[in-house]
PDB file of N, CA, C, O and CB in Angstrom:
ATOM      1  N   UNK A   1      18.058  30.614  -9.844  1.00  0.00           N
ATOM      2  CA  UNK A   1      18.031  28.732  -9.860  1.00  0.00           C
ATOM      3  C   UNK A   1      18.223  28.492  -8.246  1.00  0.00           C
ATOM      4  O   UNK A   1      18.052  27.336  -7.857  1.00  0.00           O
ATOM      5  CB  UNK A   1      19.684  27.769 -10.956  1.00  0.00           C
ATOM      6  N   UNK A   2      18.483  29.254  -7.511  1.00  0.00           N
ATOM      7  CA  UNK A   2      18.871  29.288  -6.215  1.00  0.00           C
ATOM      8  C   UNK A   2      17.419  28.933  -5.278  1.00  0.00           C
ATOM      9  O   UNK A   2      17.268  28.183  -4.313  1.00  0.00           O
ATOM     10  CB  UNK A   2      19.591  30.807  -5.935  1.00  0.00           C
ATOM     11  N   UNK A   3      16.503  29.770  -5.975  1.00  0.00           N
ATOM     12  CA  UNK A   3      14.794  30.217  -5.465  1.00  0.00           C
ATOM     13  C   UNK A   3      14.059  28.990  -5.834  1.00  0.00           C
ATOM     14  O   UNK A   3      13.235  28.415  -5.123  1.00  0.00           O
ATOM     15  CB  UNK A   3      13.952  31.719  -6.389  1.00  0.00           C
ATOM     16  N   UNK A   4      14.503  28.592  -7.214  1.00  0.00           N
ATOM     17  CA  UNK A   4      13.842  27.139  -7.601  1.00  0.00           C
ATOM     18  C   UNK A   4      13.812  25.840  -6.474  1.00  0.00           C
ATOM     19  O   UNK A   4      12.853  25.222  -6.011  1.00  0.00           O
ATOM     20  CB  UNK A   4      14.728  26.575  -8.905  1.00  0.00           C
ATOM     21  N   UNK A   5      15.618  25.670  -6.187  1.00  0.00           N
ATOM     22  CA  UNK A   5      16.137  24.434  -5.487  1.00  0.00           C
ATOM     23  C   UNK A   5      15.349  24.887  -3.959  1.00  0.00           C
ATOM     24  O   UNK A   5      14.411  24.169  -3.615  1.00  0.00           O
ATOM     25  CB  UNK A   5      18.143  24.270  -5.486  1.00  0.00           C
ATOM     26  N   UNK A   6      15.640  25.789  -3.270  1.00  0.00           N
ATOM     27  CA  UNK A   6      15.356  26.323  -2.015  1.00  0.00           C
ATOM     28  C   UNK A   6      13.547  25.782  -2.252  1.00  0.00           C
ATOM     29  O   UNK A   6      12.893  25.014  -1.546  1.00  0.00           O
ATOM     30  CB  UNK A   6      15.850  28.281  -1.828  1.00  0.00           C
ATOM     31  N   UNK A   7      13.230  26.353  -3.213  1.00  0.00           N
ATOM     32  CA  UNK A   7      11.707  26.095  -3.169  1.00  0.00           C
ATOM     33  C   UNK A   7      11.357  24.813  -3.116  1.00  0.00           C
ATOM     34  O   UNK A   7      10.467  24.474  -2.335  1.00  0.00           O
ATOM     35  CB  UNK A   7      11.007  26.604  -4.258  1.00  0.00           C
ATOM     36  N   UNK A   8      12.103  23.720  -4.075  1.00  0.00           N
ATOM     37  CA  UNK A   8      11.300  22.148  -3.591  1.00  0.00           C
ATOM     38  C   UNK A   8      11.986  21.407  -2.586  1.00  0.00           C
ATOM     39  O   UNK A   8      11.693  20.241  -2.322  1.00  0.00           O
ATOM     40  CB  UNK A   8      11.184  20.990  -4.834  1.00  0.00           C
ATOM     41  N   UNK A   9      12.989  22.116  -1.955  1.00  0.00           N
ATOM     42  CA  UNK A   9      13.573  21.515  -0.566  1.00  0.00           C
ATOM     43  C   UNK A   9      12.540  21.788   0.287  1.00  0.00           C
ATOM     44  O   UNK A   9      12.071  21.041   1.146  1.00  0.00           O
ATOM     45  CB  UNK A   9      14.983  22.153   0.030  1.00  0.00           C
ATOM     46  N   UNK A  10      12.207  22.917  -0.002  1.00  0.00           N
ATOM     47  CA  UNK A  10      10.583  23.526   1.202  1.00  0.00           C
ATOM     48  C   UNK A  10       9.775  22.893   1.528  1.00  0.00           C
ATOM     49  O   UNK A  10       9.457  22.444   2.629  1.00  0.00           O
ATOM     50  CB  UNK A  10       9.539  24.471   0.824  1.00  0.00           C
ATOM     51  N   UNK A  11       9.111  22.761  -0.088  1.00  0.00           N
ATOM     52  CA  UNK A  11       7.966  21.820  -0.556  1.00  0.00           C
ATOM     53  C   UNK A  11       7.893  20.742  -0.113  1.00  0.00           C
ATOM     54  O   UNK A  11       7.022  20.408   0.691  1.00  0.00           O
ATOM     55  CB  UNK A  11       7.891  21.552  -1.740  1.00  0.00           C
ATOM     56  N   UNK A  12       8.975  19.838  -0.641  1.00  0.00           N
ATOM     57  CA  UNK A  12       8.844  18.467  -0.555  1.00  0.00           C
ATOM     58  C   UNK A  12       9.416  18.334   1.142  1.00  0.00           C
ATOM     59  O   UNK A  12       9.010  17.266   1.601  1.00  0.00           O
ATOM     60  CB  UNK A  12       9.809  17.602  -1.891  1.00  0.00           C
ATOM     61  N   UNK A  13       9.979  18.878   1.844  1.00  0.00           N
ATOM     62  CA  UNK A  13       9.565  18.896   3.406  1.00  0.00           C
ATOM     63  C   UNK A  13       8.532  19.265   4.218  1.00  0.00           C
ATOM     64  O   UNK A  13       8.527  19.038   5.428  1.00  0.00           O
ATOM     65  CB  UNK A  13      10.214  19.451   3.931  1.00  0.00           C
ATOM     66  N   UNK A  14       7.609  19.850   3.591  1.00  0.00           N
ATOM     67  CA  UNK A  14       6.002  20.342   3.889  1.00  0.00           C
ATOM     68  C   UNK A  14       5.602  18.961   3.524  1.00  0.00           C
ATOM     69  O   UNK A  14       5.012  18.372   4.430  1.00  0.00           O
ATOM     70  CB  UNK A  14       5.170  21.779   2.847  1.00  0.00           C
ATOM     71  N   UNK A  15       5.717  18.521   2.794  1.00  0.00           N
ATOM     72  CA  UNK A  15       4.936  16.879   1.895  1.00  0.00           C
ATOM     73  C   UNK A  15       5.147  16.236   3.189  1.00  0.00           C
ATOM     74  O   UNK A  15       4.254  15.861   3.949  1.00  0.00           O
ATOM     75  CB  UNK A  15       5.953  15.815   0.191  1.00  0.00           C
ATOM     76  N   UNK A  16       6.486  16.135   3.384  1.00  0.00           N
ATOM     77  CA  UNK A  16       6.759  14.739   3.770  1.00  0.00           C
ATOM     78  C   UNK A  16       6.447  14.537   5.376  1.00  0.00           C
ATOM     79  O   UNK A  16       5.985  13.526   5.905  1.00  0.00           O
ATOM     80  CB  UNK A  16       8.344  14.381   3.406  1.00  0.00           C
ATOM     81  N   UNK A  17       6.777  15.616   5.925  1.00  0.00           N
ATOM     82  CA  UNK A  17       6.690  16.046   7.304  1.00  0.00           C
ATOM     83  C   UNK A  17       5.272  16.327   7.977  1.00  0.00           C
ATOM     84  O   UNK A  17       5.083  15.946   9.132  1.00  0.00           O
ATOM     85  CB  UNK A  17       7.466  17.244   7.382  1.00  0.00           C
ATOM     86  N   UNK A  18       4.061  17.132   7.117  1.00  0.00           N
ATOM     87  CA  UNK A  18       2.966  17.340   7.081  1.00  0.00           C
ATOM     88  C   UNK A  18       1.779  16.886   6.533  1.00  0.00           C
ATOM     89  O   UNK A  18       0.862  16.348   7.154  1.00  0.00           O
ATOM     90  CB  UNK A  18       3.062  18.029   6.924  1.00  0.00           C
ATOM     91  N   UNK A  19       1.832  17.143   5.226  1.00  0.00           N
ATOM     92  CA  UNK A  19       0.795  16.433   4.504  1.00  0.00           C
ATOM     93  C   UNK A  19       0.795  14.869   4.496  1.00  0.00           C
ATOM     94  O   UNK A  19      -0.188  14.257   4.913  1.00  0.00           O
ATOM     95  CB  UNK A  19       0.861  16.880   3.153  1.00  0.00           C
ATOM     96  N   UNK A  20       1.522  14.447   4.184  1.00  0.00           N
ATOM     97  CA  UNK A  20       1.473  12.905   3.660  1.00  0.00           C
ATOM     98  C   UNK A  20       0.955  12.172   5.377  1.00  0.00           C
ATOM     99  O   UNK A  20      -0.049  11.463   5.443  1.00  0.00           O
ATOM    100  CB  UNK A  20       3.493  12.219   2.878  1.00  0.00           C
ATOM    101  N   UNK A  21       1.580  12.400   6.301  1.00  0.00           N
ATOM    102  CA  UNK A  21       0.887  12.299   7.601  1.00  0.00           C
ATOM    103  C   UNK A  21      -0.316  12.231   7.989  1.00  0.00           C
ATOM    104  O   UNK A  21      -0.945  11.381   8.618  1.00  0.00           O
ATOM    105  CB  UNK A  21       1.115  13.033   8.174  1.00  0.00           C
ATOM    106  N   UNK A  22      -0.634  13.458   7.439  1.00  0.00           N
ATOM    107  CA  UNK A  22      -2.200  13.584   7.756  1.00  0.00           C
ATOM    108  C   UNK A  22      -2.986  13.219   6.662  1.00  0.00           C
ATOM    109  O   UNK A  22      -4.205  13.047   6.681  1.00  0.00           O
ATOM    110  CB  UNK A  22      -2.653  14.996   8.136  1.00  0.00           C
ATOM    111  N   UNK A  23      -2.289  13.116   5.777  1.00  0.00           N
ATOM    112  CA  UNK A  23      -3.495  11.878   4.952  1.00  0.00           C
ATOM    113  C   UNK A  23      -3.573  10.781   4.934  1.00  0.00           C
ATOM    114  O   UNK A  23      -4.537  10.125   4.539  1.00  0.00           O
ATOM    115  CB  UNK A  23      -3.623  11.742   3.779  1.00  0.00           C
ATOM    116  N   UNK A  24      -2.685  10.438   5.312  1.00  0.00           N
ATOM    117  CA  UNK A  24      -2.627   8.631   5.945  1.00  0.00           C
ATOM    118  C   UNK A  24      -3.173   8.242   7.107  1.00  0.00           C
ATOM    119  O   UNK A  24      -3.472   7.080   7.382  1.00  0.00           O
ATOM    120  CB  UNK A  24      -1.219   8.055   6.264  1.00  0.00           C
ATOM    121  N   UNK A  25      -3.376   9.620   8.122  1.00  0.00           N
ATOM    122  CA  UNK A  25      -3.906   9.287   9.567  1.00  0.00           C
ATOM    123  C   UNK A  25      -5.459   9.041   8.980  1.00  0.00           C
ATOM    124  O   UNK A  25      -6.132   8.020   9.119  1.00  0.00           O
ATOM    125  CB  UNK A  25      -3.688  10.721  10.931  1.00  0.00           C
ATOM    126  N   UNK A  26      -5.878  10.429   8.197  1.00  0.00           N
ATOM    127  CA  UNK A  26      -7.301  10.613   7.793  1.00  0.00           C
ATOM    128  C   UNK A  26      -7.545   9.304   6.841  1.00  0.00           C
ATOM    129  O   UNK A  26      -8.508   8.629   7.204  1.00  0.00           O
ATOM    130  CB  UNK A  26      -7.568  12.157   6.967  1.00  0.00           C
ATOM    131  N   UNK A  27      -6.955   8.899   5.869  1.00  0.00           N
ATOM    132  CA  UNK A  27      -7.753   7.747   4.892  1.00  0.00           C
ATOM    133  C   UNK A  27      -7.407   6.411   4.772  1.00  0.00           C
ATOM    134  O   UNK A  27      -7.822   5.601   3.942  1.00  0.00           O
ATOM    135  CB  UNK A  27      -7.714   8.067   3.548  1.00  0.00           C
ATOM    136  N   UNK A  28      -6.336   6.192   5.981  1.00  0.00           N
ATOM    137  CA  UNK A  28      -5.649   5.226   6.368  1.00  0.00           C
ATOM    138  C   UNK A  28      -6.286   3.939   7.107  1.00  0.00           C
ATOM    139  O   UNK A  28      -7.109   4.268   7.962  1.00  0.00           O
ATOM    140  CB  UNK A  28      -4.788   5.813   7.061  1.00  0.00           C
ATOM    141  N   UNK A  29      -6.118   2.752   6.991  1.00  0.00           N
ATOM    142  CA  UNK A  29      -6.777   1.820   8.076  1.00  0.00           C
ATOM    143  C   UNK A  29      -5.928   1.696   8.863  1.00  0.00           C
ATOM    144  O   UNK A  29      -4.969   0.994   8.541  1.00  0.00           O
ATOM    145  CB  UNK A  29      -7.262   0.519   7.758  1.00  0.00           C
ATOM    146  N   UNK A  30      -5.951   2.275  10.084  1.00  0.00           N
ATOM    147  CA  UNK A  30      -5.124   2.062  11.152  1.00  0.00           C
ATOM    148  C   UNK A  30      -6.406   2.349  12.538  1.00  0.00           C
ATOM    149  O   UNK A  30      -7.320   3.120  12.828  1.00  0.00           O
ATOM    150  CB  UNK A  30      -3.610   3.251  11.031  1.00  0.00           C
ATOM    151  N   UNK A  31      -5.616   1.009  13.116  1.00  0.00           N
ATOM    152  CA  UNK A  31      -6.778   0.545  14.652  1.00  0.00           C
ATOM    153  C   UNK A  31      -6.027  -0.012  15.343  1.00  0.00           C
ATOM    154  O   UNK A  31      -5.200  -0.858  15.004  1.00  0.00           O
ATOM    155  CB  UNK A  31      -8.155  -0.557  14.570  1.00  0.00           C
ATOM    156  N   UNK A  32      -6.286   0.498  16.629  1.00  0.00           N
ATOM    157  CA  UNK A  32      -4.886   0.200  17.891  1.00  0.00           C
ATOM    158  C   UNK A  32      -5.280  -1.330  18.012  1.00  0.00           C
ATOM    159  O   UNK A  32      -6.389  -1.830  17.820  1.00  0.00           O
ATOM    160  CB  UNK A  32      -4.982   1.247  19.858  1.00  0.00           C
ATOM    161  N   UNK A  33      -4.291  -1.847  18.317  1.00  0.00           N
ATOM    162  CA  UNK A  33      -4.033  -3.571  18.155  1.00  0.00           C
ATOM    163  C   UNK A  33      -3.949  -4.125  17.528  1.00  0.00           C
ATOM    164  O   UNK A  33      -3.451  -5.236  17.707  1.00  0.00           O
ATOM    165  CB  UNK A  33      -4.508  -4.338  18.401  1.00  0.00           C
ATOM    166  N   UNK A  34      -4.483  -3.608  16.129  1.00  0.00           N
ATOM    167  CA  UNK A  34      -4.982  -4.590  15.142  1.00  0.00           C
ATOM    168  C   UNK A  34      -3.768  -4.589  14.162  1.00  0.00           C
ATOM    169  O   UNK A  34      -3.377  -3.472  13.820  1.00  0.00           O
ATOM    170  CB  UNK A  34      -6.483  -4.166  14.418  1.00  0.00           C
ATOM    171  N   UNK A  35      -3.164  -5.591  13.697  1.00  0.00           N
ATOM    172  CA  UNK A  35      -1.933  -5.357  12.770  1.00  0.00           C
ATOM    173  C   UNK A  35      -2.556  -5.487  11.250  1.00  0.00           C
ATOM    174  O   UNK A  35      -3.758  -5.298  11.065  1.00  0.00           O
ATOM    175  CB  UNK A  35      -0.618  -6.580  13.074  1.00  0.00           C
ATOM    176  N   UNK A  36      -1.798  -5.771  10.344  1.00  0.00           N
ATOM    177  CA  UNK A  36      -2.268  -6.154   9.186  1.00  0.00           C
ATOM    178  C   UNK A  36      -2.126  -8.103   8.931  1.00  0.00           C
ATOM    179  O   UNK A  36      -2.692  -8.721   8.028  1.00  0.00           O
ATOM    180  CB  UNK A  36      -1.354  -5.152   8.100  1.00  0.00           C
ATOM    181  N   UNK A  37      -1.320  -8.645   9.890  1.00  0.00           N
ATOM    182  CA  UNK A  37      -1.782  -9.847   9.651  1.00  0.00           C
ATOM    183  C   UNK A  37      -2.874 -10.367  10.432  1.00  0.00           C
ATOM    184  O   UNK A  37      -3.314 -11.476  10.128  1.00  0.00           O
ATOM    185  CB  UNK A  37      -0.833 -10.611   9.717  1.00  0.00           C
ATOM    186  N   UNK A  38      -3.373  -9.733  11.392  1.00  0.00           N
ATOM    187  CA  UNK A  38      -4.733  -9.617  11.943  1.00  0.00           C
ATOM    188  C   UNK A  38      -6.022  -9.976  10.924  1.00  0.00           C
ATOM    189  O   UNK A  38      -6.856 -10.859  10.720  1.00  0.00           O
ATOM    190  CB  UNK A  38      -4.856  -8.136  12.436  1.00  0.00           C
ATOM    191  N   UNK A  39      -5.626  -8.767  10.469  1.00  0.00           N
ATOM    192  CA  UNK A  39      -6.605  -8.748   9.027  1.00  0.00           C
ATOM    193  C   UNK A  39      -6.945  -9.886   8.360  1.00  0.00           C
ATOM    194  O   UNK A  39      -8.061 -10.405   8.341  1.00  0.00           O
ATOM    195  CB  UNK A  39      -6.014  -8.027   7.914  1.00  0.00           C
ATOM    196  N   UNK A  40      -5.605 -10.395   7.621  1.00  0.00           N
ATOM    197  CA  UNK A  40      -5.607 -11.171   6.732  1.00  0.00           C
ATOM    198  C   UNK A  40      -5.836 -12.750   7.446  1.00  0.00           C
ATOM    199  O   UNK A  40      -5.434 -13.728   6.816  1.00  0.00           O
ATOM    200  CB  UNK A  40      -4.343 -10.878   5.943  1.00  0.00           C
ATOM    201  N   UNK A  41      -6.530 -12.935   8.843  1.00  0.00           N
ATOM    202  CA  UNK A  41      -6.710 -14.041   8.750  1.00  0.00           C
ATOM    203  C   UNK A  41      -8.572 -14.061   9.145  1.00  0.00           C
ATOM    204  O   UNK A  41      -9.169 -15.136   9.194  1.00  0.00           O
ATOM    205  CB  UNK A  41      -5.551 -14.800   9.681  1.00  0.00           C
ATOM    206  N   UNK A  42      -9.285 -12.723   9.394  1.00  0.00           N
ATOM    207  CA  UNK A  42     -10.416 -12.399   9.848  1.00  0.00           C
ATOM    208  C   UNK A  42     -11.149 -12.791   8.576  1.00  0.00           C
ATOM    209  O   UNK A  42     -12.370 -12.659   8.502  1.00  0.00           O
ATOM    210  CB  UNK A  42     -10.526 -10.971  10.397  1.00  0.00           C
TER     211      UNK A  42
END
């Protein structure tokens, strides 16, 4: 039981710290100096 709990904690930590930010930078729309409010006006 402890192995399952620790495995879940470890996998969720890796996902939230490494995988999700990497995917957000890769596939997200991030442009320096442009906010979402600026995109709606254009």
